[in-house]
N, C-alpha and C positions, 0 to 999 in steps of 0.2 A: 343580569345578576338578580337573585331573589333575596327576600328578607331572611331566608334561612341561612345565609352566608354572612359571616362577620369578619373574616380575614382570609384572603386568597394569596397563595404563594406561587410565584414562578421560580425559575432557577435562582434568580438573584434579587427579587423584589417581593415586597409584602404590600398588598393593597388593603387598606383599612376601609370598612364600610359601616353605614348606619344600620344597627340591628333591627330597627323598626321598618325601614323601607328598602334596605339593600343598596341604597345609593352610595357610590364611591366617595370617600372623603379625601384620601391622600395615598400616595405610593411612597414606600420607604425601602431603602436598600437593606438587604439582609446581610448582616455581618457574619462572616465565617470565622473559623478558629484563628486564622492569620490576622484578620482585621481586629478581632477582639483583643488579641495579644498586643497589637500595636496601640490600641486605645488605652489599654491598661498601662502600658509602658509610658505613654504620655501623661497619664494620670499620676504615675509615680514621680515624675519630674515636678509636676504641679503641686504634688502633696508637700514637698519640702517648702515651697513658697507659702502655702496655706498654713503649714505648721508654724513657720517662723513669723507669720503675721501676728501671732499671739492671740490670747483669748479676747482681748479688747478689740483688736482689729477684725477678728472673725465675727464678733458680735455686731459690729457696724455693717459688715457685708451681709450677714444673714438678715438683719433688719431692713436693709435696702432691698433685698430680695422680697421680703414680705410686703414692703410698700409697693413694689412693682406689681405683685400679684393682686393686691387689693385694688390698685388703680386700674387694672385691666380685668377686673372680676367678670364683667359682662361677657367679654370675649372668651375667657377661659371657661366660664360656666356654660356658654352656648356650645363650645367644643365638647365638653363633657356630656352634654345632653345628646348631641347628635352621634357621638362615637360610643358612649357607654349606654345610653338610652334613658337614664334617670331624668327626672324633671329638672328644669333649671333652678327651681327653688331648692331641691335636694342637693344639686350640684353646688349651690352657694353655701349651704350648710356644711358640706364637705370641705369646701375651701376655708371656711371660717375655722373649722377644727384644725386644719393643716397649719394655718398661719398662727393660731394660738399655740400649737406645739412648737413651732419654730421659734416663736417669741420666747417661750419658756426656756427652751434649750439655749438660746443665745444669751439670755439674761441670767441664767443659773449655772452656766458651765463653770464659771470661776469658782463658785462655792463647791460644786460637785467634784471638781478636779483639784481642789486645794490640797497641798501636801498635808499629810496626817502624821502627827507625832504619836508614837506609841511607847509604852514603858519598856525599857530594855531588860527589866528583871534584876534580881539581886546579883546574880553571877556576873552580869554585864553592866553593872551600875555606872561604870566609867565611860559608857558609850551613849551616843545619841542615836535613836532609831526613828527613821522617817520612811513613810510610804508615799511615793509620787506616782502619778498617772501619766503614761506616755501614749500618744496616739499610735494606732496599729500601722498606719501607712495608707493603704488603699483598701476600701471596703466595696465589695460587690453586692448590689441589692437587686433581687429578682422580685418584681412586684406583681400584684394581681389586677384583675380587670374590674372587680366589683366596686372598689373605692380607689380609683387609679392615682389619686394624689395623697389623700389622707393616710391610707394604710402604708404605702412605701415610705412616706415622709416620716413615719414613726422610727424608721431606721436612718433615712437620709439626713434629716435635720440634726438628729442626735449624733450621728457619725461625723458630720461636718463640724458641729459645735465642739466635738472632742479633738478636732485637729486633723481629721482624715480627709483624703480625697475620696470621691464616690463615683463608681461606674454603675449606672442604673440600667437594667434590662426591663423595660415596661412590657406588660402583656401584649401579645400580638393583637389582642382585641381592642386595646387602648393605646396604641403606639403614638398616635398624634398627641394625645394628652400628655404622655410621658415626656415627649420631646419638647412640647411647649413649656412644661414645668422646668426642665433643665435649661432650655434657652433663656427663660426668664431670669435665671440666676446670672448667666453671662451678660445679659443686657443690663441688669441692675448693677453689675460690677465690671464695667468695661476696662478698668485699669488692672484687673487681675488676669493672670494667664488662663487661657483655655485649658480645660482638663481637670479643674478642681471638682466640678460636678458635670458629668457628661453621660451619654447614653450609648448603648449598643442595641440594635434592633434585630428582631427575627423571631423564630419559633423556639421549640425546645432545644434544638441543637445549639443555638446561640447562647441560651442559658447554660447549657452544659459546658460550652467553651469558656464561659466566664468562671464557672466553678473550677475549671482546670487551669486557669490563666495565671495563677500565682498571686492572686489577691490575698490580703492578709486576713480577711473574714468574709463569709457569705451570710447575708441576711435574706431569708426567703419567706414569702407569704403565699400560701396556696394549699393544695390538697395534701393530705397526710401521705398518700402513696408517693407523690412527687418529692415531698420533703424527705422521705426515707431514702429515696434514690440519690438525692443531692447529698445527704449526710454520708452515704456510703462512698460516693465518689470523692467528696472532700476529705474523708478519712485516709485516702491513699496518700495524701500529702500533708496530713495532720492540719488541714485548714479548718479553723474553728467555724462553727455555724450558730446562728440563732434562727430558729424555725417557728413560724406562727402558722399552724396548720388548721385542720378542720375543727368544727365545733358541732355539738348537738345540744345546745344550751337549754337548760330546764328552768322553768319558773315554778315556784311554789306559792300557792294561794292558801293561806291559813284561814280558819273560820272567823278570826277577828279582823280580816282584811277589809279595806274599803273596796268593795266589789266593783263599783263603777270605775274607780280610779285604776284598779288592777286590769280590768277589761280594756280600758282605753289604752293603757301603756302596752299591754301584751299585743293588742291589735296592731299597733304601730310597729312594735319590735319584730313581729313575725312576718309582716307584709311589706314594710318599707323597702325600697330598692328591689322590688319584686321578690322579697325574701332572700335576696342574694347578699346576706350579711353574716359573716362568720360568727358574730356574737348576737345574732338575732334569736329570738325565742322559737324553738322548734317543738319543745315538749312542755306541757303544763300539767302539774299535779295539784289538784284542788281538793280540799277536805270535803267529804260528801255532804255535810250539812249545808254547804253553800254552793255546791256544784251546779245545781240546776239554775240558780240565780246567775252564777258566773257565765255559764254557757249561753244563757239567753242574752246577757249583756254583751258578750263577745260577738254573738251572731248579729245582734242589732247594729253594733258598731261597724262590722265588716260588710254588712249588707249594703252600705252606702259607699263602699270603697270600690273604685273601678280603675283598671289599667288602661293605658293608651299612650299616644305620643303627642297629643294636643295639650293646650294649656289647661284643660279641665281635668286631665288625668291625675289620679292619686299617685300612681307609680307607672313606670315604663315597661318596655318589653324585657324578655329574658335576653341578656347580653350574649350568652353563648348558646347557640342552638342545641348542642348536644345535651345541655342541662334540661331541656324540655323533656327529653326521653327519660332522664333520671326521675324527674318529678312524676311523670306518668306512671313509671314502674312502681314507685313508692305508693301512690294512691291506689293503684290496682291491687298491689299486694296487701295493703291494709284492708281493703274491702273484701278480698278473697278470704282473709283470715278472720272475718267476723266484725270488722270495724264498720262504723256507720258515718256517713257524711251528713252533718247537720247543716252545712252550707257548702254548696258547690259539689264537685266530684270530678270524674273524668271529663264530663262535658264542660268543665271550666277551662280546659286547655284549648286555646284558640290562637295557636302560634302566629306570631312570636309572643303573644300575650297569654298570661294565665290569671284567671280571676281567683279571688280568695277561696280557700278550701279549709273547712274545719272538720277534723275527723275525731270521733269519740269511740270508746270501747275498743281501742286498737291494741292488740297483744304486744307485749314488750319485745318479742322476738321478730316483729315485723320490720321491714325495711324502713317504714315511716318513723319508727321509734329508734331503731338501732343504728341507722346510717344517716349521714348528713344529706338532707334533701336539697337544701340551697334553693328553695323556691317558695312561693307564697302559699304555704300550707302550714298547719299547726295541729298537733294532736293534743287532746285533753283527756285526762284520766281522773276519775273520782277515786279518792283514797280514804281510808278510815281515820288516818291521823297524820300529823306532821311528821312523825317518826317514819311512817311508811313512805311518805313523800320524799324525805331525805334519802332513805335507802334506795328508792328507785332512781332518784336523780343522780346518785353517786354510782349507780351500776353501769353507766356508760363507759366505753373505752375512751371517749372524748371528755375533756375537762377544761374547756376554755373559759367560759363565763357562766353566770347564772343570775337569777333574780328571785327576790323574796318579797311577798306582800303580807304584812302583818302589822297591826297597830302596836302590839305590846311585846312581841317576841322576835322581831325581825333580825336583830343582831345575833341573838342566840341561835336562830336557825342558820344564818349565814355562816357562822363559825363552824358548823358541822358539814358544810358542803365541800366536796373535793372539786375545786375549780381555781383558776388563776385569778378571777375577779368576780365580785358579786355586787349587785345593786340592791338596796333595800328600799321598798316602796317606790321603785323607779326601774327603768331599764337603760342599759348602756351608759349610765352616768359616769362610770369609771373611765370610759374612753374619752370623755370630754374634759377630764381633770388631768391636766398635763403632768402634775407632780406624781401621779400614781403609776407604778410600773404595770406593764401589760404583757401577758403571755400565758401559755397554757401548761397543762399537766398531761401526762400520758400521751395518747395519740394526737393531742392538740399542740404538741411542740415542746421546745426547750428554749431557755433564755428569756430575757425580758427587754422590752423597749419602753420608751417614755420615762419621764422623771430622771432622778439622779442615777437609778439603776440602768436606764436606757443610755445615758451618756457613758457610764463606766463600762457598759457592754462592749463599747468600741475603743477601749483602752486596755493597756496591760499595766499591771502593778509593778513598780520598780522599787524594791526594798533597798534602803541604804543604811548601813550601820557605820557611824563615824566615832572613832575613839577620841574622846575629848581630853583625856589625860591618862598617863600610865600609873599603875599602882605597883610600886617596887615590891618585888617578892611574890607578886600575885599573877605572874604571867601564866595564863592557862593555855593559850594557843601558841605554844612555843616548845621547842625541844629543850629549852633552858628551864623548863618547869621543874620545881623542886618537890621532893617527896613530902617535905613538911607542908608545902602548900596544899597538896592533895589530901593530907591528913586533916588539915583545917577544914577543907571543903567537905570531907566525909562527916565530920562532927556537925557542921552546920546543916548539911542536908538531912542527917538523922534527926536533928532537933526540929527541922522545918517540916519534914514529910513523914517521919517514921513513927508518929504517935497517934495517927488517926485510927479509930476502931469503929 
C-alpha cells in the first residue's frame, strides 16, 4: 500500500490508512442501506430516553463526555495525527475547540431553549402566547476529514444539547477518529442506552443511505457539489438540511493595516492544516500602497514553513490524495494565465506533501481565484482602494468567511462583505467563539451551527395560544359571532390602521 492511498474498500470493509506513510490503521465494516436503517431505528428509541433526561441531565452527560476527551487527549490527538495527517499540536487545538463548543452548548441550552412569551396583540388580548422549542428526534451528521472532530461537532454537540439523538457518518478518510469520538460519549456515560450518539461507516453510498433513512434533519459539511446532491435527495422526503459547504475566503489588507500582523495571520490561515481549511484564507486583496511590503512580509514568513510528518513539521500531508491534483491544476492554470509565483510553484508539490505557494497577478477568472483550492496556496492581488477590494471579495460565488486588516476602518469594511462571518485584525476568530453562529451564503451553504442559533437549528418551534379568559360578546372564532361584534372590530381597525399616509 502506498502513501497515495488513504481509504481502501472491499465489498464489506473500509481500511483506514496513514496519509503520510500509507500504513494501515484500522479496518471498519461498511454499513449498507439496511444496516443504516437499523442504526437509525435504534437511535430513535434512544432519542426518547435522551429527550426525557431533560436539559440538566443532558448537560451533565455532555460535560462527562468532555472530561473523558480531555483526559484521553494524548491518545485521541495521536490518532488524529496518524489518520488525518495534521501535527499533534494542531490536533490538540482542534480538540480544545471541540470541547469548548460542547461546553457552551451544554451550559447554554437552557437559556437558548427557554419558552418565549410573545404579545398576543389587541384582537387576542385574552390569550397567552408562547413559543416552545422541541427536539427534532434523530439528526444525521455527515462529517468531513479536514477537521474530523471540531467541524462535525458543531452539529453533533448542539443537536445533542437540543435533545436529539445523533447518527454520525465520519469521512472514510477519518473513520477511526469519528468512531473514537462517538465511543468516548458511550464510555463517559455507561448508564445511558447505546444509540444516543452512534456512527455509520462507509463511503458515499453510506452517506446517501443516511440521507434517505428517515432522520429528522441532515447536517452536512463538505463540497458544494456534494451538498447540492444531498439537498436534492433530502427534498424528496422534505427532510430539512443544514449545509456547510465550500469556501474561497478573502482577506482585505487596508493601507492603515499593521502589515507584519496581517502577514503573520494570513500566513497561518492560508497554510495551516495543509491549507485544508474551509475558512482558511485563499485570496488576499491588498491596497497598492502597502502591497510590496505585505508580499515581502508574507514571503518571509512562509519561507520558514515546511510540511512533513515528523515533530519538526509545520503542517502535515494532504489527507486526500485526489486533492493534490486539484492544487496542481490551480497552480498551473494561474501560471498559464499570467500569474507569478513569488514563493514556490509546481515544484512545491512533493506528494503527499505540498510546500507553501504564493501567487500574484493572478486573473480573477483563473481556477486559483474562482474555485476552492483547499491546499497550501494563496493568491495576492494589489488593488487601488478598499472599495475595489470589497467588490472583488464579494464577486465570488462562495461566501463562507472573510478577514479584514485595518487599524481604523475594520468594522466599516467588515459590514460591506458578503460572508457568513468576518474576523477583523485576526483570522478564524469567529470559529473559536462558541456563541457566534457559523455558516455560509450562496454556494457556501445554508443554515447555521454554533451558538443559540446552532442549538435552535436542531429544534422545531411549537407555538401555543392559551385562552386565559372569555370576553362575553366578543367571540371571534365561533359561528356564534354577532354582527355587532364585527362592526366594533371594523371601527377599531379603521382607527388603528386606516389613518397612515
